[in-house]
C-alpha positions as CSV (number, residue, x, y, z in Angstrom):
1,M,81.8,124.6,120.2
2,I,83.7,125.8,123.2
3,A,87.2,127.4,123.4
4,A,89.9,125.1,124.8
5,S,90.5,127.5,127.6
6,E,86.9,126.9,128.8
7,I,87.2,123.1,129.0
8,K,86.6,121.9,132.5
9,N,87.4,118.2,132.2
10,P,91.2,117.7,132.6
11,E,91.3,114.7,130.2
12,V,89.6,116.7,127.5
13,A,91.8,119.7,128.2
14,E,94.8,117.3,127.7
15,F,93.3,116.3,124.4
16,A,93.2,119.9,123.3
17,Q,96.9,120.3,124.1
18,R,97.6,117.1,122.1
19,A,95.7,118.5,119.2
20,S,97.8,121.7,119.2
21,S,101.0,119.8,119.6
22,F,100.1,117.4,116.8
23,L,99.6,120.3,114.4
24,L,102.6,122.2,115.5
25,S,104.7,119.1,114.8
26,H,104.2,119.7,111.1
27,T,106.5,122.1,109.2
28,W,103.5,123.8,107.5
29,C,102.0,125.0,110.9
30,R,103.7,128.1,112.2
31,S,101.4,128.7,115.2
32,I,98.0,128.0,116.6
33,V,95.4,130.8,116.7
34,S,92.6,129.0,118.5
35,V,91.4,125.5,119.5
36,H,87.7,124.8,119.9
37,L,86.2,121.6,121.2
38,A,83.5,120.2,118.9
39,W,82.9,116.9,120.7
40,A,84.6,114.6,123.2
41,V,84.4,111.7,125.5
42,A,86.9,112.1,128.2
43,G,89.8,109.6,128.0
44,V,88.5,108.2,124.7
45,L,88.2,110.6,121.8
46,A,87.9,114.3,120.9
47,V,87.3,116.3,117.8
48,F,88.6,119.9,117.7
49,Q,88.4,122.7,115.2
50,V,91.8,124.4,115.1
51,K,92.7,127.7,113.4
52,L,96.3,128.1,112.6
53,V,98.9,130.3,110.9
54,P,100.4,128.3,108.0
55,T,104.1,128.6,107.0
56,R,103.2,128.7,103.3
57,K,100.4,129.4,100.8
58,G,98.0,126.6,100.0
59,V,97.7,125.2,103.5
60,D,94.3,125.4,105.1
61,D,94.1,127.7,108.1
62,T,91.3,125.8,109.8
63,L,91.3,122.1,110.3
64,W,89.6,119.4,112.2
65,V,91.8,117.4,114.5
66,V,90.9,114.0,116.0
67,V,92.9,112.8,119.0
68,G,92.4,110.3,121.8
69,D,92.8,106.6,122.1
70,V,93.4,106.5,118.4
71,P,96.2,107.8,116.1
72,P,95.9,111.6,115.8
73,A,94.9,113.0,112.4
74,Y,93.8,116.3,110.8
75,L,91.1,116.7,108.2
76,V,90.2,119.7,106.1
77,C,86.9,121.5,107.0
78,D,85.9,122.0,103.3
79,E,85.1,118.3,102.9
80,A,83.7,118.0,106.4
81,P,81.7,121.0,107.7
82,T,80.6,119.3,111.0
83,W,82.5,117.4,113.6
84,R,80.4,114.3,112.8
85,E,81.4,114.5,109.1
86,A,85.0,115.0,110.2
87,L,84.9,111.9,112.4
88,E,83.3,109.9,109.6
89,G,86.1,111.0,107.3
90,Y,88.6,110.0,109.9
91,V,87.2,106.5,110.2
92,D,87.1,106.2,106.4
93,E,90.7,107.3,106.0
94,M,91.9,105.1,108.9
95,R,90.1,102.1,107.4
96,R,92.1,102.6,104.2
97,W,95.3,102.5,106.3
98,V,94.1,99.3,108.1
99,S,93.3,97.6,104.8
100,A,96.7,98.6,103.3
101,A,98.6,97.5,106.5
102,R,96.8,94.1,106.6
103,K,97.7,93.5,102.9
104,G,101.3,94.8,103.2
105,E,100.6,97.4,100.6
106,S,102.2,100.8,100.2
107,L,101.1,103.4,102.6
108,S,102.1,106.3,100.4
109,D,98.6,107.2,99.4
110,V,96.9,106.8,102.8
111,I,96.7,108.9,105.9
112,P,99.8,108.8,108.0
113,V,99.5,106.8,111.2
114,N,102.1,107.0,114.0
115,V,102.5,103.2,114.5
116,D,104.2,100.5,112.5
117,P,101.9,99.0,109.8
118,T,101.7,95.5,111.4
119,L,98.8,93.2,111.5
120,A,98.5,93.6,115.3
121,W,98.3,97.4,115.0
122,A,95.9,97.2,112.0
123,N,93.6,94.9,114.1
124,E,93.8,97.2,117.2
125,L,92.9,100.3,115.1
126,D,90.2,98.5,113.3
127,S,88.6,97.5,116.6
128,R,88.6,101.2,117.7
129,L,87.2,102.3,114.4
130,S,84.4,99.8,114.8
131,F,83.6,101.2,118.3
132,I,83.4,104.7,116.8
133,N,81.1,103.6,114.1
134,E,78.8,101.5,116.3
135,H,78.7,103.7,119.4
136,I,79.2,107.3,118.1
137,L,78.4,107.5,114.4
138,A,75.7,104.9,113.9
139,P,72.2,106.5,113.4
140,D,70.7,104.4,116.1
141,A,73.5,105.3,118.6
142,G,71.6,108.4,119.5
143,E,73.1,111.8,120.3
144,I,75.9,111.4,122.7
145,E,76.6,114.5,124.8
146,S,80.1,115.8,124.7
147,D,82.3,115.9,127.8
148,A,83.8,119.4,128.4
């Protein structure tokens, strides 16, 4: 992983800023200690590992953050020790949101998403999740080199 300050690609650097801003928008995040790029495709998607200072006990001080042309989200590192596992967890959680939105079910037990739970948004997100599965996470997709 590389520190956000060492990212050369301006689009990926913007993703790093978005990851920090996303976490700082939560009341449980006092400040950001460090942001490290784990993997990215400029203009499409990035996965960062972020160390933070929480405002209260019980909040993890290191999280994965996924940002890009998808809704931002954070995931705990304990359940996903690698960026790939974090991205897999992201896709799984977002698919739960897509399913609930399509059925008009309650979203109280699914990952928060920053769009209205309409069929159109569910279909748009589902399309992007399928792209991630087929082109980034699929075993036959090969190893895609990260943009930095």
